[in-house]
Each structure stands twice: as C-alpha cells, then as structure tokens.
VOGU-3710 file (C-alpha; in Angstrom, 3 decimals, decimal comma):
1> mindkggtal> -192,429/-167,298/45,667  -192,348/-164,586/48,354  -191,537/-161,237/46,814  -188,758/-158,900/47,944  -191,107/-156,779/50,037  -191,696/-159,670/52,390  -188,129/-160,965/52,355  -187,083/-158,950/55,414  -189,251/-161,184/57,576  -187,466/-164,412/56,664
11> pivflllflp> -184,119/-163,798/58,455  -186,086/-163,008/61,615  -188,068/-166,217/61,157  -185,049/-168,463/60,897  -183,201/-166,664/63,707  -186,112/-167,122/66,082  -186,699/-170,718/65,043  -183,124/-171,836/65,656  -182,212/-169,671/68,635  -184,019/-171,928/71,162
21> cvmsaqdtvg> -182,089/-174,982/69,940  -178,765/-173,182/70,414  -179,667/-171,876/73,865  -181,005/-175,258/74,950  -177,862/-177,011/73,731  -175,658/-174,609/75,678  -177,752/-175,193/78,777  -177,479/-178,970/78,351  -173,670/-178,765/78,004  -173,499/-176,706/81,171
31> rmsgdtlsev> -175,485/-179,277/83,141  -173,392/-182,156/81,726  -170,219/-180,422/82,890  -171,264/-180,786/86,513  -173,934/-178,167/87,205  -176,654/-179,327/89,563  -180,108/-179,545/88,011  -182,357/-177,113/89,834  -185,706/-175,571/89,174  -185,695/-171,967/87,952
41> vvtaerirei> -188,973/-170,099/88,192  -189,514/-166,915/86,218  -190,743/-164,297/88,666  -194,430/-163,685/88,100  -194,042/-159,946/88,701  -191,915/-159,655/85,558  -194,475/-161,073/83,143  -197,826/-160,739/84,902  -200,675/-159,108/83,086  -200,848/-155,338/83,169
51> vpaqrlsgrq> -204,562/-155,139/82,374  -206,508/-158,052/83,927  -209,003/-159,969/81,834  -212,644/-160,721/82,444  -212,514/-164,295/83,632  -214,757/-167,170/84,681  -213,173/-170,277/86,132  -213,666/-173,353/88,271  -216,964/-173,856/90,037  -218,256/-170,433/89,038
61> lqrlssnsia> -217,963/-171,380/85,381  -219,721/-174,708/85,887  -222,643/-173,141/87,798  -223,688/-170,730/85,044  -226,402/-172,945/83,523  -224,635/-172,585/80,172  -225,207/-174,957/77,277  -222,103/-173,735/75,461  -219,181/-171,316/75,591  -221,347/-168,713/73,866
71> dalryfsgvq> -223,919/-168,869/76,671  -221,249/-168,245/79,329  -219,886/-165,214/77,441  -223,198/-163,398/77,917  -222,021/-162,574/81,452  -219,038/-160,511/80,256  -219,371/-156,752/79,751  -218,831/-155,394/76,250  -219,535/-158,784/74,636  -222,376/-159,474/72,207
81> vkdyggiggl> -223,252/-163,029/71,231  -225,200/-163,778/68,061  -227,335/-166,889/68,407  -229,315/-168,101/65,398  -231,777/-170,066/67,476  -231,624/-173,117/69,691  -228,933/-175,690/70,243  -228,333/-176,205/66,522  -227,984/-172,535/65,590  -224,718/-170,802/64,743
91> ktvnvrslgs> -223,159/-168,886/67,677  -220,542/-166,163/67,226  -219,026/-163,547/69,545  -218,431/-159,827/69,026  -216,415/-157,684/71,479  -217,058/-153,943/71,708  -218,800/-153,877/68,310  -215,644/-154,570/66,293  -217,069/-157,647/64,540  -216,620/-161,364/65,098
101> qhvgvfydgi> -213,709/-161,551/62,605  -211,724/-159,223/64,893  -211,988/-161,599/67,880  -209,181/-164,138/68,152  -210,346/-167,436/69,689  -207,593/-169,438/71,415  -207,829/-172,989/72,738  -205,087/-174,003/75,162  -202,882/-171,183/73,938  -203,163/-171,687/70,149
111> qisnaqngtv> -205,606/-169,833/67,932  -208,498/-171,598/66,247  -208,485/-170,270/62,691  -211,026/-170,229/59,913  -209,417/-168,834/56,782  -212,627/-169,428/54,844  -214,909/-166,914/56,602  -212,974/-165,730/59,665  -215,572/-166,804/62,253  -215,521/-169,555/64,870
121> dlgkfsmdnm> -218,767/-171,295/65,835  -218,598/-171,360/69,633  -221,487/-173,807/69,780  -219,008/-176,575/68,896  -217,190/-176,340/72,213  -218,323/-178,103/75,359  -218,309/-176,704/78,874  -217,619/-180,102/80,462  -213,874/-180,033/79,884  -213,388/-176,266/80,263
131> evlsvyngqk> -211,350/-174,859/83,146  -211,118/-171,121/82,392  -212,764/-168,631/80,016  -211,065/-165,249/79,607  -211,861/-162,237/77,432  -209,219/-159,599/76,732  -209,820/-156,199/75,196  -206,905/-155,208/72,995  -204,631/-158,131/73,797  -203,329/-160,284/76,611
141> sdifqsakdy> -200,719/-158,144/78,337  -198,379/-160,995/79,262  -195,556/-160,424/76,757  -194,421/-164,073/76,828  -196,762/-165,152/74,054  -196,945/-165,932/70,344  -197,152/-163,266/67,642  -200,737/-164,403/66,984  -201,684/-163,188/70,454  -200,920/-159,635/69,322
151> asaaalymvs> -202,864/-159,931/66,052  -206,504/-159,409/67,106  -208,557/-156,473/68,353  -209,883/-158,683/71,172  -209,282/-162,258/72,274  -211,186/-165,124/73,858  -209,026/-167,721/75,632  -210,452/-171,147/76,412  -208,323/-173,281/78,711  -209,265/-176,937/79,077
161> rrprfgegkr> -208,859/-178,929/82,243  -205,328/-180,088/83,083  -204,883/-183,243/85,221  -204,596/-182,709/88,965  -204,295/-185,504/91,512  -204,860/-185,758/95,223  -202,151/-187,191/97,414  -201,612/-190,851/96,617  -203,980/-190,867/93,609  -202,846/-191,993/90,180
171> nnlnfkvrsg> -206,182/-191,930/88,349  -209,234/-189,684/88,155  -212,474/-190,874/86,575  -215,513/-188,707/85,955  -218,801/-189,613/84,270  -221,666/-187,255/83,459  -225,198/-187,842/82,249  -227,348/-184,885/81,286  -230,936/-184,836/80,074  -233,729/-182,319/79,751
181> sfdlidlsal> -235,753/-180,275/77,306  -235,468/-180,691/73,527  -235,051/-184,478/73,967  -231,518/-183,850/75,180  -229,163/-186,746/75,880  -225,598/-185,763/76,746  -223,042/-188,351/77,927  -219,411/-187,633/78,759  -216,478/-189,402/80,393  -213,081/-188,181/81,556
191> wesrvgrwls> -210,057/-190,289/82,509  -206,888/-188,729/83,897  -203,834/-190,796/84,754  -200,487/-190,025/86,335  -197,578/-191,613/84,437  -194,420/-191,432/86,481  -193,206/-188,399/88,375  -193,625/-185,704/85,749  -196,065/-187,037/83,161  -199,834/-187,313/83,089
201> tsanveflnt> -202,453/-188,127/80,467  -206,037/-187,110/79,903  -208,783/-188,520/77,682  -212,248/-187,046/77,345  -215,162/-188,103/75,135  -218,667/-186,678/74,802  -221,780/-187,672/72,868  -224,767/-185,340/72,474  -228,070/-185,787/70,697  -231,056/-183,458/70,724
211> sgrykfrysr> -234,095/-182,843/68,541  -233,803/-179,093/69,145  -237,600/-178,798/68,910  -239,399/-176,174/70,993  -242,533/-174,079/70,741  -242,463/-170,325/70,272  -245,029/-167,569/69,828  -244,946/-164,629/67,469  -247,288/-162,224/65,689  -247,915/-162,756/62,003
221> eggydttevr> -248,355/-159,773/59,740  -251,996/-158,766/60,093  -251,895/-158,736/63,879  -252,762/-162,270/64,950  -250,639/-164,434/67,235  -249,621/-167,927/66,356  -247,644/-170,765/67,909  -245,055/-172,659/65,919  -242,535/-175,416/66,573  -238,876/-174,740/65,872
231> rngdvmyvra> -237,866/-177,274/63,248  -234,589/-178,591/61,906  -232,644/-177,659/65,027  -231,467/-181,189/65,735  -227,836/-181,858/66,582  -225,818/-185,011/67,014  -222,120/-184,760/67,732  -219,170/-186,689/69,079  -216,226/-184,850/70,606  -213,043/-186,565/71,766
241> eaglfgnmpr> -209,810/-185,168/73,183  -206,608/-186,790/74,401  -203,570/-185,113/75,877  -200,104/-185,829/77,264  -198,779/-183,326/79,818  -195,307/-182,933/81,247  -194,233/-180,821/84,204  -190,497/-181,136/84,775  -188,162/-178,876/86,780  -187,319/-176,546/83,903
251> tdfmvkgyfy> -189,663/-177,665/81,173  -193,411/-177,893/80,690  -194,950/-179,452/77,612  -198,307/-180,508/76,227  -199,445/-182,583/73,250  -203,169/-182,665/72,504  -205,335/-184,308/69,867  -208,888/-183,159/69,149  -211,690/-184,749/67,124  -215,181/-183,397/66,475
261> wsergypgaa> -217,903/-184,798/64,231  -221,421/-183,456/63,945  -224,534/-183,553/61,825  -227,050/-180,810/62,361  -229,899/-178,887/60,889  -229,878/-175,130/60,634  -233,245/-173,726/61,709  -234,363/-171,037/59,298  -235,949/-167,653/59,789  -239,485/-167,440/61,219
271> vkkdygisll> -240,655/-164,518/59,090  -243,883/-162,664/59,746  -245,041/-162,385/56,149  -244,899/-164,388/52,940  -242,011/-163,164/50,784  -242,836/-165,560/47,956  -240,070/-168,031/48,803  -240,100/-171,340/50,607  -238,794/-171,377/54,174  -239,004/-175,045/55,113
281> nedrqkdrni> -235,872/-174,822/57,295  -234,254/-177,907/55,793  -230,622/-176,783/55,408  -228,216/-179,415/56,739  -224,561/-179,324/57,700  -221,952/-181,968/58,476  -218,666/-181,086/60,153  -215,501/-183,019/60,854  -212,732/-181,170/62,677  -209,379/-182,676/63,611
291> fvqsavthra> -206,334/-180,976/65,024  -203,140/-181,930/66,810  -201,240/-179,269/68,706  -198,252/-179,184/71,017  -196,418/-176,665/73,175  -193,161/-176,749/75,129  -191,884/-174,061/77,494  -188,272/-174,202/78,695  -186,737/-171,971/81,381  -183,110/-172,029/80,324
301> sdfysfrlqa> -181,995/-169,546/83,004  -183,170/-166,602/85,093  -182,469/-164,454/82,047  -183,971/-166,479/79,201  -187,052/-168,643/78,553  -188,510/-169,866/75,288  -191,699/-171,516/74,064  -192,355/-173,557/70,924  -195,871/-174,322/69,696  -197,085/-176,211/66,633
311> kyandymnyv> -200,437/-177,226/65,178  -201,914/-179,132/62,270  -205,657/-178,843/61,577  -207,835/-180,593/58,999  -211,482/-179,505/58,706  -214,300/-180,706/56,492  -217,762/-179,206/56,038  -220,695/-180,247/53,842  -223,532/-177,717/53,527  -226,753/-178,799/51,798
321> mpphstvqpm> -229,701/-176,637/50,745  -232,335/-178,959/49,208  -233,880/-177,902/45,865  -237,404/-177,702/47,297  -236,375/-175,378/50,169  -234,506/-172,647/48,289  -234,335/-170,881/44,963  -230,652/-171,854/44,682  -230,027/-175,495/45,666  -226,592/-176,194/47,100
331> dnhywqqely> -224,529/-179,221/48,019  -221,056/-177,814/48,678  -218,069/-179,533/50,260  -215,209/-177,598/51,843  -211,808/-178,861/53,011  -209,499/-176,643/55,042  -205,966/-177,421/56,151  -203,671/-175,438/58,410  -200,021/-175,751/59,428  -198,854/-173,466/62,210
341> lttshlfsin> -195,499/-173,027/63,966  -194,614/-170,352/66,506  -191,657/-169,603/68,723  -191,528/-166,950/71,456  -188,658/-165,801/73,677  -188,639/-163,960/77,010  -185,570/-162,022/78,185  -185,802/-160,996/81,856  -183,110/-158,336/81,844  -183,531/-157,379/85,488
351> rvwstslacd> -186,199/-157,225/88,183  -187,909/-154,307/86,431  -187,420/-154,786/82,702  -188,347/-157,679/80,382  -188,424/-157,974/76,604  -189,723/-160,603/74,221  -189,559/-161,688/70,594  -192,035/-163,945/68,798  -192,428/-165,247/65,283  -195,197/-167,291/63,669
361> lqwngldadg> -195,442/-169,154/60,367  -198,902/-170,191/59,191  -200,087/-171,899/56,011  -203,760/-172,248/55,100  -205,392/-173,995/52,165  -209,021/-174,227/51,062  -210,503/-176,655/48,549  -214,167/-176,934/47,625  -216,598/-178,423/45,164  -220,263/-177,859/44,430
371> temfdanfir> -222,206/-176,731/41,382  -220,579/-176,780/37,937  -220,190/-172,982/37,928  -218,713/-173,052/41,440  -216,136/-175,694/40,482  -215,085/-173,805/37,352  -214,506/-170,472/39,124  -213,202/-171,414/42,547  -209,470/-170,711/42,643  -208,480/-173,066/45,507
381> prrltvlsaa> -206,516/-170,436/47,465  -203,401/-170,985/49,556  -202,116/-168,434/52,081  -198,733/-168,028/53,770  -198,717/-165,709/56,790  -195,590/-164,533/58,620  -195,984/-162,638/61,886  -193,133/-161,181/63,953  -193,657/-159,339/67,244  -191,313/-157,479/69,564
391> atsvnfdfgl> -192,469/-156,341/73,001  -191,037/-154,776/76,130  -192,454/-154,483/79,621  -191,426/-152,534/82,724  -192,671/-153,000/86,284  -191,537/-150,342/88,754  -191,768/-150,651/92,537  -193,803/-147,443/92,822  -196,738/-149,084/91,012  -196,194/-148,145/87,365
401> raqasvlyty> -196,341/-150,964/84,802  -196,148/-150,441/81,069  -195,873/-152,485/77,896  -195,232/-151,607/74,272  -195,244/-153,940/71,287  -195,061/-153,820/67,520  -196,324/-156,526/65,164  -195,197/-157,096/61,583  -197,531/-159,082/59,318  -196,773/-160,417/55,855
411> vhdvskrgme> -199,447/-162,257/53,840  -198,917/-163,975/50,482  -201,778/-165,681/48,582  -201,487/-168,084/45,663  -203,983/-170,158/43,668  -203,525/-173,899/43,297  -205,079/-173,524/39,846  -202,746/-170,695/38,797  -205,496/-168,044/38,825  -205,080/-164,421/39,893
421> tagdknewtp> -204,961/-163,716/43,641  -204,816/-160,654/45,865  -201,529/-158,799/46,187  -199,120/-159,277/49,089  -199,813/-157,443/52,339  -197,118/-155,892/54,582  -198,319/-154,191/57,768  -196,794/-152,786/60,982  -199,149/-152,301/63,944  -198,305/-150,954/67,461
431> tviisytpwk> -199,785/-151,342/70,946  -199,115/-149,426/74,185  -200,519/-150,474/77,591  -200,084/-148,628/80,917  -201,231/-149,426/84,457  -200,597/-147,387/87,619  -201,330/-148,515/91,190  -200,396/-145,589/93,463  -201,588/-147,231/96,694  -201,218/-151,004/96,729
441> eiglsfrafy> -202,749/-151,353/100,187  -205,961/-149,681/98,963  -206,218/-151,817/95,809  -206,967/-148,917/93,450  -205,373/-148,856/89,992  -205,637/-146,887/86,751  -205,124/-148,319/83,276  -205,085/-147,314/79,632  -204,190/-148,790/76,275  -203,877/-147,854/72,625
451> kkifrmptfn> -203,882/-150,467/69,889  -203,986/-150,403/66,114  -204,611/-153,687/64,344  -206,258/-155,007/61,206  -207,938/-158,129/59,921  -207,074/-159,670/56,607  -209,923/-160,284/54,143  -210,959/-163,926/54,355  -210,944/-166,385/51,459  -214,697/-165,821/51,086
461> dlyyvqlgnr> -214,200/-162,033/51,006  -211,576/-162,296/48,283  -212,431/-165,343/46,188  -215,971/-166,611/46,742  -217,691/-167,152/43,396  -219,814/-164,113/42,349  -219,024/-162,412/45,658  -215,287/-162,040/46,232  -213,139/-159,017/45,403  -209,380/-159,568/44,992
471> nlrpeyttqy> -208,657/-155,849/45,512  -209,976/-155,604/49,077  -207,861/-153,748/51,625  -207,455/-154,965/55,221  -210,063/-153,772/57,713  -208,312/-151,498/60,257  -209,333/-150,937/63,865  -207,970/-148,355/66,289  -208,741/-148,694/69,999  -208,393/-146,253/72,903
481> nvgiaydrif> -209,240/-147,298/76,473  -208,959/-145,665/79,906  -210,207/-147,253/83,096  -210,058/-147,540/86,854  -210,171/-150,734/88,918  -210,541/-151,614/92,595  -209,633/-155,003/94,048  -209,410/-155,690/97,760  -209,924/-158,569/100,177  -211,207/-157,931/103,695
491> rntwfagmra> -210,349/-160,417/106,435  -212,197/-161,261/109,646  -215,393/-159,564/108,516  -218,647/-160,557/106,833  -217,715/-158,307/103,866  -215,144/-160,623/102,288  -214,018/-158,523/99,341  -214,801/-156,256/96,421  -213,731/-156,114/92,802  -214,951/-153,259/90,645
501> svdfyyntvk> -213,912/-151,586/87,414  -215,043/-148,897/84,983  -213,615/-148,586/81,460  -214,304/-145,934/78,833  -213,344/-146,667/75,244  -213,365/-145,250/71,742  -212,896/-147,524/68,729  -212,862/-146,917/65,001  -213,157/-149,402/62,144  -211,880/-148,151/58,787
511> dkiiatptsn> -212,258/-149,775/55,366  -214,935/-152,052/56,776  -215,695/-154,873/54,357  -219,372/-155,090/53,433  -221,440/-156,769/50,734  -223,241/-154,560/48,220  -225,436/-155,457/45,230  -224,089/-155,116/41,695  -226,259/-155,123/38,587  -229,047/-157,014/40,357
521> qlvwtmvnlg> -230,070/-158,127/43,836  -228,924/-161,721/43,280  -225,273/-160,930/42,545  -223,380/-159,090/45,294  -219,719/-158,248/45,803  -217,435/-157,334/48,701  -216,129/-153,751/48,866  -214,286/-151,475/51,321  -216,992/-148,951/52,148  -217,548/-148,920/55,866
531> yvevrgmdva> -216,403/-146,564/58,616  -217,659/-147,174/62,161  -217,067/-145,306/65,434  -217,772/-146,928/68,800  -218,025/-145,007/72,080  -218,678/-147,120/75,114  -218,437/-147,789/78,828  -218,083/-151,108/80,674  -218,881/-151,347/84,386  -218,231/-154,443/86,513
541> vapsfsfgpv> -218,915/-154,811/90,254  -218,313/-158,062/92,158  -218,721/-158,002/95,968  -218,432/-161,157/98,091  -219,734/-161,916/101,568  -219,172/-164,533/104,244  -221,816/-165,293/106,877  -220,263/-168,119/108,842  -220,662/-171,303/106,776  -222,577/-169,434/104,045
551> gvsvmlnyty> -220,671/-167,769/101,215  -222,353/-165,256/98,906  -220,921/-163,704/95,756  -222,456/-161,247/93,303  -221,318/-160,302/89,812  -222,862/-157,259/88,118  -221,993/-156,058/84,598  -223,297/-153,121/82,577  -222,338/-151,981/79,075  -223,189/-148,781/77,222
561> qkaqdftgtk> -222,254/-148,712/73,528  -222,905/-146,048/70,932  -221,684/-147,781/67,773  -222,425/-145,611/64,744  -222,055/-146,150/61,025  -220,471/-143,063/59,413  -220,096/-144,549/55,948  -220,636/-141,988/53,188  -222,073/-138,557/53,990  -225,281/-137,194/55,491
571> kdegydgvis> -226,568/-136,231/52,053  -225,765/-139,596/50,560  -228,974/-141,366/49,582  -227,225/-144,701/49,928  -225,772/-147,241/47,556  -227,930/-148,367/44,638  -230,987/-146,687/46,078  -230,620/-148,033/49,617  -231,551/-145,490/52,301  -228,490/-143,927/53,962
581> tygdqipyvp> -227,573/-145,258/57,397  -225,190/-142,401/58,253  -225,024/-141,930/62,024  -227,248/-144,934/62,807  -226,474/-147,548/65,452  -224,900/-150,519/63,669  -226,901/-153,768/63,440  -227,442/-155,896/66,552  -225,578/-153,631/68,977  -227,786/-152,522/71,904
591> lhsgsavlsv> -227,268/-149,145/73,523  -227,667/-150,760/76,960  -226,986/-154,311/78,146  -226,047/-156,016/81,376  -226,124/-159,074/83,590  -226,387/-160,035/87,242  -225,218/-163,256/88,873  -225,932/-164,351/92,456  -224,188/-167,414/93,904  -224,754/-168,887/97,349
601> nygtwdfhys> -222,870/-171,886/98,728  -223,381/-173,739/101,981  -221,301/-176,825/102,560  -222,036/-179,188/99,683  -225,006/-177,115/98,434  -224,771/-174,517/95,659  -227,510/-172,131/94,514  -227,147/-169,949/91,459  -229,339/-167,249/89,886  -228,418/-165,323/86,747
611> fvytgeryml> -230,103/-162,506/84,858  -229,168/-161,257/81,376  -230,585/-158,116/79,741  -230,127/-156,873/76,168  -231,692/-153,573/75,125  -233,410/-152,626/71,908  -231,472/-153,092/68,665  -231,863/-152,842/64,926  -231,113/-155,403/62,257  -229,591/-154,555/58,859
621> ggnvpvnyil> -228,271/-151,031/58,440  -231,122/-148,620/59,071  -232,623/-147,559/62,406  -236,166/-147,693/61,033  -239,259/-149,411/62,533  -239,140/-152,409/60,180  -235,640/-153,266/61,472  -236,477/-152,801/65,161  -235,817/-155,690/67,585  -237,412/-155,672/71,030
631> pwytsdlsls> -235,238/-155,784/74,167  -235,129/-159,066/76,014  -234,107/-160,570/79,323  -233,832/-164,060/80,770  -233,558/-165,467/84,284  -231,952/-168,835/85,040  -231,811/-170,880/88,238  -229,664/-173,833/89,252  -229,323/-175,894/92,425  -226,648/-178,501/92,999
641> kmfrigktel> -225,719/-180,911/95,770  -222,589/-182,989/96,222  -222,688/-186,330/98,062  -219,478/-187,952/99,307  -219,325/-191,728/99,753  -215,813/-192,600/100,843  -213,532/-191,366/98,056  -216,389/-191,189/95,567  -218,336/-188,018/94,807  -221,845/-187,992/93,385
651> gvtaevnnif> -223,181/-184,681/92,114  -226,737/-183,695/91,190  -227,593/-180,425/89,444  -231,044/-179,180/88,453  -231,383/-176,173/86,139  -234,348/-174,150/84,970  -233,571/-171,629/82,230  -235,715/-168,687/81,100  -237,956/-169,216/84,117  -240,402/-166,456/83,069
661> nqqyevvkwy> -240,827/-167,979/79,591  -239,727/-164,863/77,749  -240,327/-165,009/73,975  -237,332/-163,278/72,470  -234,946/-163,123/69,530  -231,199/-162,585/69,693  -231,140/-162,431/65,880  -234,212/-161,146/64,047  -236,620/-163,935/63,004  -234,668/-166,580/64,914
671> pmpgtnfrit> -236,786/-167,222/68,050  -235,106/-168,579/71,160  -236,467/-171,265/73,518  -238,914/-170,491/76,297  -238,713/-172,155/79,709  -236,525/-175,261/79,620  -234,774/-177,513/82,115  -231,803/-179,838/82,515  -230,728/-182,392/85,105  -227,106/-183,473/85,408
681> lslti> -225,715/-186,444/87,300  -221,957/-186,707/87,787  -219,814/-189,416/89,338  -216,183/-188,811/90,281  -213,937/-191,667/91,368
//
C-alpha cells in the first residue's frame, strides 16, 4: 500500500490520465456537429528548445566510422565513454562527470530503464537504424514532454529512422553487408511500406557475429614488452524491430516492438603482474531484451495538445563465471519487468506563454536466482514510481526565452518475499532555463540554467546480497551553467556558415553512493559517503565551406573538467586504512579532451576524417602513479561512393580506424584494438 505521504500524487495521476479522454471526446462531438476537419499545427516558436542540444544526424551520423552509439558519442563535448575493450566489452556514457546512472537514455521518446544497476549498455544499439543522436545537459528544454524527461541530470536521445517515401513510392528496401577486422560479419535489412494515406510500417532486422580477437602490446611488470591476443571478446546477436506509424491531420501515433538476443564473452583485465588469481577471461553473458512501446500525440485545438505513451519491457540476463576462472564461481539469472505509462499536456495560452503538465507511472520488478546463499537472501524487489511535472515557458519578441519546471517524485519499494525494504521517498526538484538573443540578425545568444535533481539508489545498491544497504539516501546533483552561442548562415559566399558555443559549468554531487569494505576485503557495502565538485568548460566550433561543387564541414570540440573528490577532510587518512583522496581528480575523468571531424563531399563521393583525444587520467580514487593512465588519441578515415542505377542506389564505404595503430586503454587494463578496417556494401531499392 502507498502511505499517506505519497497519497497527494494520486489525484494528480488520475486527473492527468483521464483529462485527455475528456478533451478528445469534446473535440469529437464538436466535429460531429458540423465542424470541418482541419489540420492545426502548434507553432514551433511556442515549444522550441531554449538551449539547443549537441546533435548528430543524417549522413553526418552515418559517416563517423562508429561501431556503436558509444563510439559516436566520443565526438560530443563534456561526454566520457567507458569502454571495457573491443566489440564485446561493456560501454557506458558519463556526461560532465556526474556518473552514468545520472544520464537518462531515451529511445524514440521513452526512457530505457535498468532498475537493477541503473546503467544502459550502449553497445547493444546499432547505428544502422539510427536517425538522430542528441545529448542534453540538464534536460531537454521543450516543455511538451513526459515527467521522465525532467528526471535526469543529463539525457541521451536516440531517434530511429521513420519511414519516408519519394513521390509515387510505396516501398523502400535497404540491404547492408559489412565485414572487416575481428572476423566481423554484419547483415541487416530494412523494409518500409506505405499503407494508405496516413499509415506506414517499418521492419528492420540485423545479425552480427565477430570473434572480437585482436593483438595488443603492453609492458609486463619488470620492464619487458609482450604481445597478447584479446580473448573472449566474441559477440553474436540478433536485433529486430517493427513499427506502425500514423500521421493524420491532428494526430500522430507510433507503435514499436523491439527484440534483442545476444551471447557474448566479457574480455577480462590484462594486468601487468601476477596477483595470485586466475584471469582466463572466460566470463560469459546471455541477454534477451523485449519491449513494446507506443505513443500518440493529439492536437485538440490551438490551445491544447496532449500525448500518451506506454511501454512494457521484459529483460533476461544470464551471467556465468566458470569455477576455474574465478575464486567465486557464478551462474546467476536475472529477470526484469517494467510497466510504464505517461501522459503530458501542453497549454498554449497565447503567442508568448505556454504551460505543461505531465505525469508518469512506472512499475519495476526484479527476480533472480544463483547460488544457494544468493537465493535465500535476495528479496525480489518491486518498485512503484510516480512522477509529476509542471512547467511553464515564455518566448518574448525581444529575444528573451525562459522556462521553469518542478518535478515531484514518489518511490515505494516492496519485497515479493515480504522482507524489509527501503523507506518511501518523496522529493521536489526545480529547474530554471534562460536564453537571450539580443540581435537575431547576428545570431549571437546567451544562455544559462540551474537544475537540482537526484538519482534513486538502484536495486543492486539497496538489496544486492552482501552489498546492498536499505538505508541509502538518494544521490543529489546540483548544476549551474552559463554559455554563449553563435549560429549564422552566410549566402552567396564560400564561407557557408558558422556555429560556435562556449559553456562554463559548476556541478556538485552530494551523498554519492560508493562501495566500501566492511570487516574484510571480500565483503563490501554501499554507503552515502561521497561529495564531488565539477568545474568545467565545453567549447564547440563548427564552420562550413562551399567551393562550387565541393562542400567542406569541420566540427571541433574541446572539454576542460576539474572534477574533484571532496569526501571527508584533508586530515582524513581514509576509510579502513585507504589513503585519502580529498581534492583528487575523480577516476577516469581527464582534465583535457577533445575531437576534430573533417567532412568533404563532392557529388556522390564522401570523405571523412575524425580525431579523438583523451588526456591523462587516474583509475580508482587516488591520483598516485600506480593509478595513472596514459593519454590517448585515435584517427579514423572513411571514404564512400554512391552509384545510381535507375531507381536503385548502390553504396560502398571503406573505413580504416586507428590508422596510426595507437595502443591505448579507455579503462585501465582493458586494451583497445589497434588498426582495423571495415567495408560496407548497401543496396537501396
């Protein structure tokens, strides 16, 4: 049962759930009484974003020589990607040093959740069916959105391809074959079909298989170099998606089904000394992910629009650590289920002022089995989350745009086995965003935002056997950002345009959840101990040029981040004898990082060069020599050509990645591939 403290949220929930039905019914009655059906378009100026996102889309996204979503995100400023080695390694994203659990990952407008550990493995998502990647600091500043959109410190939005047809076409067919290093075979097919005037369908399937084997060099303790082969990085997966899309005069809707199955090895650490344990890199993982989601947006009138979204997800994971490869053998099975329903409402009061209301209901459950001790102590948690958000936005003619929002979150945990769970959580969190463009013809604008948000402890944080702590508090973040942006297009000149921005930010993370040892080094627990301050600067410059038939574009990004751990005090000698890390740069955050992208197109030819640099970092908590990680950089090249034969297009792309064969590690002891290549053939009918 939900206690009285959370009861105030329920009237709002039911009001917001039923209001669209009432409004829609009234609208239907009006049209039946003789009104002419006409299309009503909500003016973009009323709901457009106040602070633009970093975005990659279309051909630019496809030319980035990226194996996965995580690879493409390396070109965004302020973003760190953790890659545990090769195609089979885990890949997570961290924005402005706030932690991967603080980054909301959305697929076609609905968040991908993981109540178990709070992270999303971006390596599971393909680039073949992706239309747009966007990263938002703070939150997306379009107020017509779900309450979930307000509930993260940063957000990654992945938008898949939506069917588009040329004049007279009713079907699109696309086939791709990709092969290259690591014994890669990647096959995909896409079929899009127009069904009537307003409906279309899409079906996409992909099969990938790779051994994930590559050579790497490193220095063993004692000073000698050796060459090894990365083992157990094989991956085989099948991904399938199907969608139904509707685009009617006043209503848009989408229904999508998603299926993913994989079996992979997790390559282990390549340590430089013998720690007395076996590191045969034989951990295995099987995944099966299924979800069905839908969304409908209805423009009832110039004044009112609403959106309903729903999702059901069912995930299975089997993680195996063989007895001969670890001191603690494991064969655990995990089942997650999620039910999600959200409704959001936009009220366009006048040309200047808009308001919105949104409410989400989410239910998560986790079941697991494994060792006898694990089965006896795992509580099988269930979580009900209620989120309600109210927002307002103004857009004045003299260039001032502002938005304010407040989010209410209620969380209630129970145990299927009747065991003790964490107490209920009730939180209110605000956001304020301002943008000012004093001279529209110049293209110069100023922006700022303040946001306070938190992340709930995950099921693993609270309930994992021998690790969880039911008394954990939420992990709070506070963000301050000020910036300046320039965006202008020049016509009838070789200098086609310029986009540039500089942002300065200050973030804090309070009550950071970390693992600390208890009575011995084998048994750890989660506690609220951490406090982190992040001071940073993001710079982005993107000029474009036009020399007759040749188009040239450049994208430059630079990030400076001073992310310091201020847990404890300067005199503190640490916890349980561990050396204090007070004032040190937090693990895996470089002081300096950046990227450069050069694209040249001429007719049906495309050339692409990209450079990524990550400065020196430290692993674990202390900035001491043993934790030091060398800086690294990579350079990638790609060349593509499109051939047209009647209405058929044949594309050929050749890619060479890490052309200088840099030996580097994104995560300590997890070496990355040297020089590698791929060739892609595509056929579009």
